[in-house]
PALODREN-509362 format. One record per residue (C-alpha): residue in three letters; x, y, z. Coordinates in steps of 0.05 Angstrom, whole numbers, padded with zeros to 5 digits, always signed. Each point is the difference from the previous one (the first is absolute). Layout:
N
ALAXYZ...
//
This chain:
457
MET+01599+01946+02036LEU+00037-00026-00061ARG+00013+00068-00032ARG+00055+00048+00022GLN-00002+00074+00010GLN+00036+00033-00059MET+00056+00049+00017ALA+00001+00063-00041GLU+00060+00012-00046GLN+00027+00056-00043GLU-00022-00007-00072PRO+00056-00027-00045LYS+00003+00062-00045GLU+00008+00044+00061ARG+00048-00042+00040ILE+00052-00008-00055THR+00012+00075+00005ASN+00019-00001+00074PHE+00033-00042+00054ASN-00059+00005+00049GLU-00025-00064+00031VAL-00043-00040-00048ALA-00045-00033+00053LEU-00038+00051+00041GLY-00021-00042+00060PHE-00066-00021+00033THR-00048+00050+00030GLU-00021-00015+00072GLU-00067-00026-00025GLN+00035-00047-00050ALA+00048-00025+00053ILE-00056-00017+00048GLU-00041-00035-00054GLU+00060-00040-00024ALA+00019-00020+00071LYS-00071-00025+00012ARG+00012-00052-00055CYS+00050-00036+00045LEU-00028-00066+00027GLN+00042+00003+00064CYS+00021-00072-00010LYS+00016-00039+00064LYS+00062-00027-00034PRO+00021+00058-00046LYS+00043-00026-00057CYS+00015+00072-00020VAL+00046+00007+00060ASP+00039-00061-00022GLY+00012+00035-00067CYS+00029+00063+00032PRO+00076+00000+00005VAL-00001+00051+00057GLU-00055-00036+00039VAL-00051+00056+00004LYS-00064-00021+00037ILE-00042+00017-00060PRO-00071-00016+00024ASP+00012+00039+00064PHE+00018+00065-00034ILE-00054-00008-00052LYS-00053-00010+00054HIS+00020+00068+00029VAL-00006+00032-00069ALA-00070-00030-00009ASN-00019+00032+00066GLY+00028+00067-00022ASP+00054-00003+00054PHE+00059+00019-00043ASP+00045+00017+00059SER-00005-00070+00028ALA+00011-00029-00070ILE+00066+00036-00010LYS+00022-00016+00071GLU-00012-00073-00014ILE+00041+00002-00064LYS+00056+00042+00029SER+00009-00049+00058ILE+00029-00047-00053ASN+00015+00038-00064ALA+00038+00067+00002LEU-00010+00014-00074PRO-00075-00008-00015ALA-00005+00058-00050VAL+00056-00033-00041CYS-00031-00070+00004GLY-00068+00025-00018ARG+00028+00029-00065VAL+00054-00047-00026CYS-00011-00068+00034PRO-00027-00053-00050GLN-00060-00018+00043GLU-00032-00036-00058THR+00052-00056+00006GLN+00004+00000+00076CYS-00053+00019+00052GLU-00056+00013-00051LYS+00015-00064-00037SER-00019-00039+00063CYS-00064+00040+00013VAL-00061-00046+00003LEU-00043+00050-00038GLY+00049-00005-00058LYS-00023-00071-00015LYS-00068+00024-00024GLY+00011+00074-00015ALA+00050+00055+00016ALA+00044-00006+00061VAL-00004+00055+00053SER+00044+00059-00021ILE+00048-00010+00059GLY+00056+00043-00030LYS-00046+00058-00016LEU-00029-00002+00071GLU+00070+00000+00029ARG+00018+00060-00043PHE-00064+00036+00022VAL+00013-00006+00075ALA+00074+00019-00010ASP-00019+00062-00039TYR-00053+00016+00052GLU+00053-00001+00055ARG+00048+00043-00040SER-00054+00052-00013LYS-00010+00006+00076GLY+00074-00001+00016MET+00040-00063+00015GLU+00014-00010+00074VAL+00040-00048+00042HIS-00034-00005+00067SER+00058-00032+00037ILE+00074-00004-00015PRO+00032-00064+00027ASP+00052+00002+00057PHE+00062-00028-00032THR+00038-00058+00030GLY+00068+00027-00018ARG+00013-00053-00052LYS+00014+00029-00069VAL-00016-00025-00071ALA+00027+00028-00065ILE-00043-00004-00063VAL+00034+00007-00067GLY-00050+00027-00051SER-00064+00040+00011GLY-00044-00037-00050PRO-00062-00041+00019ALA+00040-00055+00034GLY+00043+00048+00040LEU-00058+00045+00021THR-00043-00059+00022ALA+00056-00032+00040ALA+00017+00067+00031ALA-00071+00014+00022ASP-00010-00069+00030LEU+00066+00002+00037ALA-00015+00069+00027ARG-00065-00026+00028MET+00040-00056+00032GLN+00039+00055+00036TYR+00065-00003-00039SER+00039+00062-00020VAL+00000-00002-00077THR+00042+00038-00050ILE-00012-00005-00075PHE+00058+00014-00048GLU-00026+00024-00068ALA+00048+00009-00059LEU-00042+00051-00038HIS-00021+00071+00019ASP-00073-00020+00013ALA-00028-00058+00040GLY-00048-00052-00027GLY+00043-00042-00046VAL-00039-00026-00060LEU-00063+00034+00027THR+00035+00067-00013TYR+00043-00012-00062GLY-00035-00057-00034ILE-00076+00009+00002PRO-00029+00060-00038GLU-00038+00057+00031PHE-00065-00019-00034ARG+00001-00068+00035LEU+00032+00020+00066PRO+00006+00074+00015LYS+00064+00021+00034GLU-00038+00036+00055ILE-00031-00068+00019VAL+00069-00031+00006LYS+00026+00059+00040ALA-00059-00005+00048GLU+00012-00075+00011VAL+00075+00012+00011ASP-00016+00056+00049TYR-00045-00048+00039VAL+00057-00049+00007LYS+00044+00057+00025LYS-00053+00018+00052LEU+00008-00070+00028GLY+00071+00021+00019VAL+00037-00026-00061THR+00060+00041-00024ILE+00012+00005-00075LEU+00069+00021-00026LEU-00001+00021-00073ASN+00059+00000-00049SER+00029-00057+00041VAL+00029-00054-00045VAL+00016-00061+00042GLY+00060-00034-00031LYS+00031+00068-00013ILE-00007+00045+00062GLU+00005-00062+00044THR-00010-00074-00009VAL-00050-00047+00033ASP+00059-00027+00041GLU+00014+00070+00026LEU-00073+00012+00017PHE+00006-00055+00052SER+00043+00046+00042ARG-00064+00040+00013PHE-00057-00047-00014ASP-00022-00068+00026ALA-00032-00025-00065VAL-00005+00022-00072PHE-00056-00009-00051LEU+00016+00006-00074GLY-00058+00026-00042THR+00042+00026-00057GLY-00047-00021-00056ALA+00019-00017-00071GLY+00021+00064-00033LEU+00050-00026-00051PRO-00033-00002-00070VAL+00001-00061-00044PHE+00013+00010-00074LEU-00014-00043-00062ASN+00072-00007-00023ILE-00018+00017-00072ASP+00036+00047-00048GLY-00017+00073+00007GLU-00014+00004+00075ASN+00055+00052+00007LEU-00032+00049-00049ASN-00025+00068+00021GLY-00074-00004+00016VAL+00004-00069+00033TYR-00016-00001+00074SER-00011-00051+00054ALA-00069+00007+00032ASN+00037+00012+00066GLU+00035+00062-00027PHE-00062+00024-00036LEU-00047-00006+00059THR+00051+00028+00049ARG+00007+00061-00044VAL-00076+00007-00006ASN-00014-00011+00075LEU+00059+00016+00044MET+00029+00053-00047LYS-00070+00028-00013SER-00005-00004-00076TYR-00075-00006+00012ARG+00002+00074+00017PHE+00025+00021-00069PRO+00016+00055-00020GLU+00022+00018+00071TYR+00046-00061-00005ASP+00030-00031-00062THR-00031-00060-00035LEU+00030-00057-00041ILE-00059+00000-00049LYS-00009+00057-00049LYS-00065+00012-00037GLY-00007-00039-00064LYS+00043-00059+00023ARG-00016-00072-00013VAL+00013-00042+00062VAL+00006-00076+00003VAL-00002-00035+00068ILE+00026-00071+00002GLY-00032-00044+00054GLY-00068-00020+00027GLY+00001+00013+00075ASN-00026+00057+00043VAL+00066+00037-00011ALA-00010-00003-00075MET-00071+00027+00007ASP+00025+00056+00046SER+00055+00019-00049ALA-00047+00001-00060ARG-00053+00041+00035CYS+00052+00050+00026ALA+00028+00008-00070LEU-00069+00016-00027ARG-00012+00052+00053LEU+00068+00032-00014GLY-00021+00015-00072ALA+00017-00061-00043ASP-00042-00004-00063GLN-00001-00075-00001VAL+00017-00051+00054THR+00005-00075-00016ILE+00010-00058+00048VAL+00038-00058-00030TYR-00008-00066+00037ARG+00023-00069-00022ARG-00059-00039+00029SER-00076+00009-00005GLU-00042+00045+00046GLU-00020-00061+00041GLU+00072-00009+00022MET+00012+00074+00016PRO+00021+00008+00073ALA-00029+00070+00005ARG-00065+00010+00039ALA-00062-00005-00044GLU-00020+00069+00024GLU+00065+00031-00024ILE-00005-00034-00068GLU-00072+00025-00008HIS+00020+00071+00019ALA+00057-00001-00050LYS-00047-00023-00056GLU-00051+00054+00019GLU+00054+00052-00006GLY+00017-00020-00071ILE+00065-00039+00011ILE+00013-00051-00056PHE+00014-00072+00018ARG+00044-00042-00045LEU-00006-00069+00031LEU+00037-00064-00019THR+00056+00046-00025ASN+00073-00003+00020PRO+00054+00053-00012VAL+00061-00026-00036ARG+00041+00063-00011ILE-00005+00075+00013ILE+00021+00041-00061GLY+00030+00070-00001ASP+00006+00056-00051GLY+00076-00001-00006LYS+00005+00057+00050ASN-00013-00046+00059TRP-00074+00016+00007VAL-00056-00052-00002THR-00043-00004-00063HIS-00036-00067+00005ILE+00000-00070+00030GLU+00006-00064-00040CYS-00048-00052+00027ILE-00025-00070-00014ASN-00068-00031+00014MET-00005-00055+00052HIS-00045-00059+00011LEU-00013-00037+00066CYS+00021-00071+00015GLU-00001-00041+00064PRO+00008+00036+00067ASP+00071+00017+00024GLU+00028+00001+00071SER-00043+00061+00018GLY-00063-00039-00017ARG-00016+00046-00059CYS-00001-00023-00072ARG+00069+00004-00031PRO+00006+00049-00058VAL+00035-00025-00062PRO+00020+00043-00062THR-00042-00009-00063PRO+00047-00002-00061GLY-00013+00050-00055THR-00038+00050+00044GLU+00056+00051+00009HIS-00025+00072+00000LYS+00016+00070+00025ILE-00033+00047+00050GLU+00019+00074-00005ALA+00025+00031+00065ASP+00036+00061+00026VAL+00002-00024+00072VAL+00005-00072+00026ILE-00014-00018+00073ILE+00021-00069+00023ALA-00044-00027+00055VAL+00018-00074+00004GLY+00019-00005+00074THR+00051+00019+00052SER+00050-00033+00046PRO+00030+00021+00068ASN+00058+00048+00003PRO+00062-00040+00021LEU+00029+00056+00044VAL-00026-00024+00068PRO+00013-00075-00010ARG+00069+00015-00028THR+00019+00041+00062THR-00031-00046+00053LYS+00040-00059+00028GLY-00036-00067+00003LEU-00061+00022-00040ASP-00015-00053-00053ILE-00036+00016-00065THR-00028-00040-00058LYS+00027-00001-00071HIS-00052+00053-00016GLY+00027+00047+00053THR-00058-00007+00049ILE+00015-00009+00074ILE-00010-00070+00027ALA-00049+00004+00058GLU-00046-00046+00039GLU-00076+00008+00001ASP+00006+00047+00060GLY+00055+00042-00034ALA+00060-00029+00037THR+00062+00001-00044THR+00065-00038+00003ARG+00030+00057+00040ARG-00020-00002+00073GLY-00041+00061+00020VAL-00014+00020-00072PHE-00070-00009-00028ALA-00026+00016-00070GLY-00065+00003-00038GLY-00036+00027-00061ASP+00029+00005-00070ALA+00071-00007+00028VAL-00019-00072+00016THR-00053-00018-00052GLY+00019+00043-00059SER-00052+00046-00030ALA-00067-00012+00034THR-00059+00039+00027VAL-00002+00055+00052ILE-00045-00041+00045SER+00045-00062-00002ALA+00058+00045+00022MET-00042+00027+00057GLY-00018-00071+00021ALA+00074-00018+00001GLY+00015+00062+00042LYS-00053-00021+00050LYS+00027-00071+00006ALA+00071+00025+00008ALA-00021+00048+00056ARG-00029-00058+00040ALA+00064-00041-00012ILE+00044+00058+00021ASP-00041+00007+00064GLU+00010-00073+00016TYR+00074+00004-00017LEU+00011+00059+00046LYS-00038-00034+00056GLY+00046-00060-00008LYS-00052-00048-00025
//
């Protein structure tokens, strides 16, 4: 009861040569055995830890009984993106963290079970058994990322006519352009997006709100607007040398790899040539994704530079472990000071200094402080900066009455209501860079608030 079923994975030496998914999923037998570990608590704390409120024991009970159809039906009644959640949601810090079994052994593998039933449904063919009769009220969603897709699906089920406006040429937001193929295959995202479409949601691509029309102009055709525009504006270090050739933001790098299909090299071009030395600055999931992509694109050596220790790294433990298995070098308690070029505007190395940790800062993590006399160099041909993002200012700048913080995030209540009547917002556009599942939770809350707003409550 205290030991988990172990999911099969590609071996490290094999997986660094391809972009195929690393984790291979449970077999039916494994899924049933894992589900039988669930204690079916009368007051399940795991549900309290789920931002999208999935009735976890209920769907797991169906899996334990081998009734996978009922399991996915249970999940889909609440969560429109289970195949995504099962792969990229940090269950270890949310639902699984609250699992009673986790106090004495290993928590139930809730995320892996969710992934299993979602993949089971997709293998059979995803169906929508009933399309809602729409009330005639219309809602515009700006952005087709996890917040926008979740809000759209919930509002469609509430019988609203929903249209999503997506700036890029593929739907999915960060699910499409930000998360690599080996963690979240594009066919999975496409299938989840297609399911939302089947609910009656219209998705308009290449539609940049703030350029083709403003939020104010949308109100001539829609009764409410939800802003799920994410945080796609990269943050830089503001150090010398960031304008050299070979320096990229993680946003640009991952967008080229994912949305512009560098992972299908040589069919599509790649930023990394064989023999290159790549340095990734940062310690979050985006840094891990960038480093692991660079390795797969042919880099000889990939190094992650992070100014705190591994204990403070915001990346998932699973992603850190995978990166280590694949041979990525970690230079911890190290901070870049300057990026140096060769005189022809190309990167040659980074000047760094060692750090030591003092008392916690405002984030709750130990504050890194430079250690005098420890300056050193790290050779590099390519530098990828993965230290965070902020919201694009286009929509707030073109929307009357929409207040933002000094960091550019939209000011919104817990339910997503903004300072502009009829406009709701959620996800990274409100919180800054956060997790996929937190954005989905915000989309769900906003959908309920929009429903109450349109009903005059």
